C-alpha positions as CSV (number, residue, x, y, z in Angstrom):
1,X,124.1,132.2,123.5
2,X,121.0,133.3,121.6
3,X,121.6,130.8,118.8
4,X,122.3,128.0,121.4
5,X,118.9,128.6,123.0
6,X,117.1,128.7,119.7
7,X,118.7,125.5,118.6
8,X,117.9,123.9,121.9
9,X,114.3,124.9,121.6
10,X,114.0,123.3,118.2
11,X,115.9,120.2,119.3
12,X,113.6,119.9,122.3
13,X,110.5,120.2,120.0
14,X,111.9,117.5,117.7
15,X,112.5,115.3,120.7
16,X,108.9,115.6,121.8
17,X,107.6,114.9,118.3
18,X,110.0,111.9,118.2
19,X,108.6,110.4,121.4
20,X,105.0,110.8,120.2
21,X,105.8,109.3,116.8
22,X,107.6,106.3,118.3
23,X,104.7,105.8,120.7
24,X,102.3,105.8,117.8
25,X,104.4,103.2,116.0
26,X,104.7,101.0,119.1
27,X,102.0,98.5,118.0
28,X,103.9,97.9,114.7
29,X,107.2,97.3,116.5
30,X,106.0,95.1,119.3
31,X,108.9,92.9,120.5
32,X,111.5,94.4,118.1
33,X,114.3,96.9,118.6
34,X,115.9,98.8,115.8
35,X,119.4,100.1,116.4
36,X,119.6,103.9,116.5
37,X,115.9,104.3,115.7
38,X,115.5,107.3,118.0
39,X,118.5,109.1,116.5
40,X,117.5,108.3,113.0
41,X,114.1,109.7,113.6
42,X,115.6,112.8,115.2
43,X,117.6,113.4,112.0
44,X,114.3,113.0,110.0
45,X,112.5,115.5,112.2
46,X,115.4,118.0,112.2
47,X,115.3,117.9,108.3
48,X,111.5,118.3,108.3
49,X,111.5,121.4,110.6
50,X,114.0,123.3,108.4
51,X,111.8,122.9,105.3
52,X,109.6,125.8,106.4
53,X,111.9,128.8,106.1
54,X,109.4,131.6,106.9
55,X,109.7,131.0,110.7
56,X,112.7,132.3,112.5
57,X,115.3,130.0,114.1
58,X,113.9,128.7,117.4
59,X,110.3,128.8,116.0
60,X,110.5,126.2,113.3
61,X,108.3,123.2,113.8
62,X,108.1,119.7,112.3
63,X,104.4,120.1,111.4
64,X,105.3,123.0,109.1
65,X,107.9,120.8,107.3
66,X,105.4,118.0,106.9
67,X,103.1,120.4,105.1
68,X,105.9,121.5,102.7
69,X,105.9,119.8,99.2
70,X,109.0,117.8,100.0
71,X,107.9,116.8,103.6
72,X,105.8,113.8,102.6
73,X,108.6,112.5,100.4
74,X,111.0,112.6,103.4
75,X,108.5,110.7,105.5
76,X,107.8,108.0,102.9
77,X,111.5,107.6,101.9
78,X,112.6,107.1,105.5
79,X,113.6,103.5,106.1
80,X,111.5,102.6,109.2
81,X,112.7,99.0,109.3
82,X,116.4,98.9,108.3
83,X,116.9,95.3,109.5
84,X,114.0,94.2,107.3
85,X,113.5,95.5,103.9
86,X,109.8,95.0,103.2
87,X,110.3,94.8,99.4
88,X,112.7,91.9,99.9
89,X,110.3,90.0,102.1
90,X,107.2,90.8,100.0
91,X,108.4,91.4,96.4
92,X,104.9,91.9,95.1
93,X,103.1,94.8,93.6
94,X,101.4,96.9,96.3
95,X,98.9,99.6,95.9
96,X,97.2,101.9,98.4
97,X,93.9,103.4,97.4
98,X,93.4,107.1,97.8
99,X,89.9,106.5,99.2
100,X,89.9,104.5,102.4
101,X,93.7,103.8,102.2
102,X,93.1,100.1,101.5
103,X,96.3,98.1,100.8
104,X,96.1,95.7,97.8
105,X,98.8,93.2,97.2
106,X,98.6,91.6,93.7
107,X,100.1,88.4,92.4
108,X,100.9,87.2,95.9
109,X,102.8,83.9,95.8
110,X,103.9,82.3,99.0
111,X,106.8,80.6,97.3
112,X,108.3,84.1,96.5
113,X,108.1,85.4,100.1
114,X,111.6,86.3,101.2
115,X,111.6,84.6,104.6
116,X,114.4,85.5,107.0
117,X,116.6,82.5,107.8
118,X,114.9,80.2,110.3
119,X,111.5,81.9,110.0
120,X,108.4,79.9,109.3
121,X,105.7,82.7,109.4
122,X,105.3,86.3,108.5
123,X,103.0,88.9,109.8
124,X,102.0,92.1,108.1
125,X,100.6,94.9,110.2
126,X,99.3,97.8,108.1
127,X,98.2,101.0,109.7
128,X,97.2,104.4,108.4
């Protein structure tokens, strides 16, 4: 039963992180629902927590995995909007500056925007 309690502790921690993370993303998802978003994020956070192997089972935390060299790659590679691939809607060169985290979209051409069928407008919400 010891391993069950340890796994449950870690799963509970990941669930708390998941709720906080989804709450923080709330303004970006207003009015939209993504299928299995909670479970997909749980998978991400479970993968992140095991990246830091120096803690014993039951004591591993997501924040330690984020600090691992591979952690930021997992966060950026995660598909946050599976129903809408940003690169298909906005197929332009994008750059984020290291200072100030400013987003720059170059060569923007409205004719190349990949509108979803029936859409007449797009909105880009960028947050750091």
